[in-house]
C-alpha positions as a Markdown table, in Angstrom:
| # | Residue | x | y | z |
|---|---|---|---|---|
| 1 | Met | 196.2 | -87.5 | -113.1 |
| 2 | Lys | 194.4 | -89.3 | -115.8 |
| 3 | Glu | 191.0 | -90.8 | -115.2 |
| 4 | Asp | 192.1 | -94.2 | -116.3 |
| 5 | Leu | 195.0 | -94.2 | -113.8 |
| 6 | Ile | 192.6 | -93.2 | -111.0 |
| 7 | Ala | 190.2 | -95.9 | -112.0 |
| 8 | Asp | 192.9 | -98.5 | -112.1 |
| 9 | Leu | 194.2 | -97.5 | -108.7 |
| 10 | Trp | 190.7 | -97.8 | -107.2 |
| 11 | Thr | 190.1 | -101.2 | -108.9 |
| 12 | Val | 193.3 | -102.6 | -107.5 |
| 13 | Ile | 192.8 | -101.2 | -104.0 |
| 14 | Val | 189.1 | -102.1 | -103.5 |
| 15 | Glu | 189.8 | -105.8 | -104.1 |
| 16 | His | 191.9 | -105.8 | -100.8 |
| 17 | Ile | 189.3 | -104.0 | -98.7 |
| 18 | Pro | 186.7 | -105.9 | -96.7 |
| 19 | Glu | 183.3 | -105.1 | -98.1 |
| 20 | Lys | 182.0 | -103.5 | -94.9 |
| 21 | Gln | 184.8 | -100.9 | -95.0 |
| 22 | Arg | 184.6 | -100.0 | -98.7 |
| 23 | Ser | 182.1 | -97.2 | -98.3 |
| 24 | Gly | 184.4 | -95.3 | -95.8 |
| 25 | Val | 187.5 | -96.0 | -97.9 |
| 26 | Ala | 185.7 | -94.7 | -101.0 |
| 27 | Ser | 184.8 | -91.5 | -99.3 |
| 28 | Asp | 188.4 | -91.0 | -98.1 |
| 29 | Phe | 189.7 | -91.8 | -101.6 |
| 30 | Val | 187.4 | -89.2 | -103.2 |
| 31 | Asn | 188.2 | -86.6 | -100.6 |
| 32 | Thr | 191.9 | -87.2 | -101.1 |
| 33 | Leu | 191.5 | -86.8 | -104.9 |
| 34 | Leu | 189.8 | -83.5 | -104.3 |
| 35 | Asp | 192.5 | -82.4 | -101.8 |
| 36 | His | 195.0 | -82.9 | -104.7 |
| 37 | Gly | 193.1 | -80.8 | -107.1 |
| 38 | Ile | 191.1 | -83.4 | -109.1 |
| 39 | Lys | 188.1 | -81.6 | -110.7 |
| 40 | Asp | 184.5 | -82.6 | -110.3 |
| 41 | Thr | 184.3 | -83.5 | -114.0 |
| 42 | Val | 187.1 | -86.0 | -113.6 |
| 43 | Leu | 185.2 | -87.5 | -110.6 |
| 44 | Glu | 182.1 | -87.7 | -112.6 |
| 45 | Ser | 183.9 | -89.7 | -115.3 |
| 46 | Leu | 184.8 | -92.3 | -112.7 |
| 47 | Gln | 181.2 | -93.2 | -112.1 |
| 48 | Gly | 180.3 | -96.7 | -113.1 |
| 49 | Ile | 183.5 | -98.3 | -111.9 |
| 50 | Asp | 182.3 | -99.4 | -108.5 |
| 51 | Pro | 179.0 | -98.8 | -106.6 |
| 52 | Tyr | 180.9 | -97.6 | -103.4 |
| 53 | Leu | 182.9 | -95.2 | -105.4 |
| 54 | Asp | 179.7 | -94.0 | -107.2 |
| 55 | Asp | 178.1 | -93.3 | -103.9 |
| 56 | Ala | 181.1 | -91.3 | -102.6 |
| 57 | Ile | 181.3 | -89.3 | -105.8 |
| 58 | Glu | 177.6 | -88.5 | -105.8 |
| 59 | Tyr | 177.8 | -87.4 | -102.2 |
| 60 | Val | 180.6 | -85.0 | -103.0 |
| 61 | Ile | 179.0 | -83.6 | -106.1 |
| 62 | Asp | 175.6 | -83.2 | -104.5 |
| 63 | Gly | 177.1 | -82.0 | -101.2 |
| 64 | Glu | 176.8 | -78.4 | -102.1 |
| 65 | Glu | 173.1 | -78.8 | -102.9 |
| 66 | Ile | 172.5 | -80.6 | -99.6 |
| 67 | Glu | 174.2 | -77.7 | -97.7 |
| 68 | Glu | 171.9 | -75.2 | -99.5 |
| 69 | Asp | 168.9 | -77.3 | -98.6 |
| 70 | Asn | 170.1 | -77.4 | -95.0 |
| 71 | Asp | 170.3 | -73.6 | -95.0 |
| 72 | Asp | 166.7 | -73.4 | -96.1 |
| 73 | Tyr | 165.7 | -75.9 | -93.4 |
| 74 | Asp | 167.6 | -74.0 | -90.7 |
| 75 | Ser | 165.8 | -70.8 | -91.7 |
| 76 | Tyr | 162.5 | -72.7 | -91.4 |
| 77 | Asp | 163.4 | -73.8 | -87.9 |
| 78 | Asp | 164.2 | -70.2 | -86.9 |
| 79 | Glu | 160.8 | -69.0 | -88.0 |
| 80 | Glu | 158.9 | -71.4 | -85.7 |
């Protein structure tokens, strides 16, 4: 799926979603894209379209780093 098509889909959809629900829908949208094999580089190219989509993309891209940090934190807890 091309980046411009994904961007257009999001732009059309987000206009019909109440603002208080946009964050959750953005997360679901990004996860669905990943489930269908969309690469991280494609997700990164979608940044700048919408702040809710940006947050969802950043969370997914940085998610691996957060998990690694949590592993370090868990190890620290075990040492106490």
